[in-house]
N, C-alpha and C positions, 0 to 999 in steps of 0.2 A: 237204348240198350235194354234188352229183356234179362232180368235177373232170375236165375233158376236155382232151386235146391233139389238135389238128387238124393232120393232115399231108396237104397237097395243094399242088401246085405252081402252082395258079391263085389269085392274090390275091382275085379276086372271089368265087371259090367259098368260100374261107376266111372271108371277110367275111360271106357269106350264112349259112354254117353257124353262125358266131359269133352273129349277130343272132338267128337262130331259137332256138338253144339257150339263150342267156342271157335271152331273153324269157320262158322258162318260170319263171324265179325259183328254180328248184331245180338248175340246171345252170350251172356256170361254166367258161369256157375259160381254162386256165392258161397256154397257150402255143400258138404256131403254127409249123409247120415246112414248108419247101418242098422238102424231099428226104428220102430215107430215112435218110441219115446224120445229118441235123439232127434227125429225129424220135427217133432212138436217144439222141442226146445230151440233148435236152430231156426225154425220158421219164425218164432217169436223174436229171436235175436237179430235176424237179418231181413225179415219182411220181404221175401222174394216175390216176384210177380207170378211165378208158377212153381208148383212143387211136382217133380216127376216121381211118383210114388209106386214102389212095387207092392204087390198084394202080400206075398209070403216073405215075412221076415221073422226072426226070433223075438220072443217076448211079445210086444204089442205089434199086431200085423198092420198092413197098410189101411184096411178098412176101419179099424178101431182108431188108428191115428187120424184118419180123415174126419171122423166124428168129433174129434177134439180140436179141429181146425175149421170152424164154421165160416170164417171170413176169408179163407184162403182158396185160391184157384188151384185145383189139384188135378193132374192127368195121371190116371191110373194105368199101370203097366200090367198086362195079363197074358195068358196063353189060352188056347182053345180048351185046354184041359181044366181050366178054372172058370168056365162059363157060369157056374152056379153062383160064384161070388160077385159077378158083375152088378146085378140088380142091387145087392147089399151095398156095394161101393157107391152107386149113384144115389141111393137113398141116404147114404151117409153124408152126401154133399159134394161128391166128386163132380168136376166140370166136364169130364169126358174119360174115355179110356182108349187104349191102343194096344195092339199085339206087340209082344216083345221083339218078334222077328219082322216087324213091319219095315218097309223101306225107310232108309234114313231121312230121305226128303219128306216122308209123311210124318215122321216124328217132329221134324223141325216145323212143318206147316202146322201141326197140331198145337204145338207150344205157342206159336205166333197167334193162332186163332184164339186160343184160350186167354192169352195175355191181353187180347183185344176185347175180351168180355163176351165171347161167343163160345159155342160148342160145335165141333166138327162132326156133324151127323150125316154127311152126305157120302162119305167114302164107303166103298164096297165092303170093307172089313167091318166097319161100324154097323152097317145094315145087317150083315149076317149075325153079328153078335146080339143085336137088339131082337132079331127074330128068335134066336135060340133062347135068349133070356125070357122073352115074352111067353114062351111055351111053359116056362117054369113058374110063372106067376100063379098064385092060388086061384082056384076056379071060382071060389066064393068070396070076392073082395067087395067090401061095403062100397056102394055107389054114392058118390058125393054130389047128388042132384042139386043141392042148394047152391053150391058154387058154380056148377055148370050152367045154372039158370042165369048167372050174371053175364054170360056171353051172348052176344047177338048170333043170329043164325050164320052170318058170314064168318064171324070169329070162330065158331065151332067148326065150320068148313076148313078154315085155315089151320086149325089145330089138328084136324084129322090128317091133312096132307102133310104137315110138318112132322107128325108122328110116323108117317109112312116113309120118312127119310128124304123127302123132297127139299130141294134148296129153294131160296127165296125166288130165284129166276124161274124155276119149274112151277112153283105155286102160282106165280104171276101169269105164266103161260096157260096153266090149267084153268084159272079163274077169269082169264082175260082182263087183268088189272095190271097196274104198274108195280114195279119192285118197291118203290117208296111207300106204296099203299100197303103192300104185304108187310113191310117192316113195321108200319104203324099198327097193323092188325095183330102182328106177333107181339109187339110191345104191350098193346092193350090186353092180350090174353094172359101174359105173364103177370101184368099188374093186377088184373081182376082176380086171378086164381092164387095170387101170392106166391108165385114161383120165381126162382132165381134166374133160370136160363132155359134154353131149348131142351136140354137133357131131362130136367125135371118135367117139362111139358110132355115129353114123350112118355115118361113113366105114368103121369096122370092120365094121358089118353088111354093107355093100355089098361090101367087099373079101373077106369070108369067105363070100359066097353066101347069107347069111341072107335077103336081099331083093334083087329085081331092079328095074331102072329102071322107074318108073311104077307099081310095085306099091302097093296101098293096102289 
């Protein structure tokens, strides 16, 4: 059973999310928060597997709350009108993000994926948001060439394809290697660069010029 904490200042939204998630039979909502401060407190008390975090809340917003929960898996909820905040949320430590009006099955899938320790980067919605966010990155970002040098040529290649939104299966097909080999390369990339997950790997690739906005 996946244990979820819902953080949203709208009671009806929380009720709707709870109904959808608990109807799956494999997800239970352990607590609800209406502010960032309350989300932090409840996360410490209940230790959920995933926190479903809204960005805009009174007092401490979802991004600041995420910064105070470094060991927590967090799925950020957003709208297209808040694209500027996405990169901040991911840098703060979020494990992924989803549009508030995404199909319910996509919400459930995203929670299951993040609970399993990965980030869902292959959906069309996520790719569009990553592209929009990438265009907002500063043009003069310091390049971390020292850490990049730790990667083999093949690992850099895998990182570029990963950042372009490709799944393990697509990367395997593109490089004519097996999926287990891709998983090994991804694991090595994360370990060598000191990154938590694939989301952070995408940010690293954009910031260090390995890929540009919209590249595929």
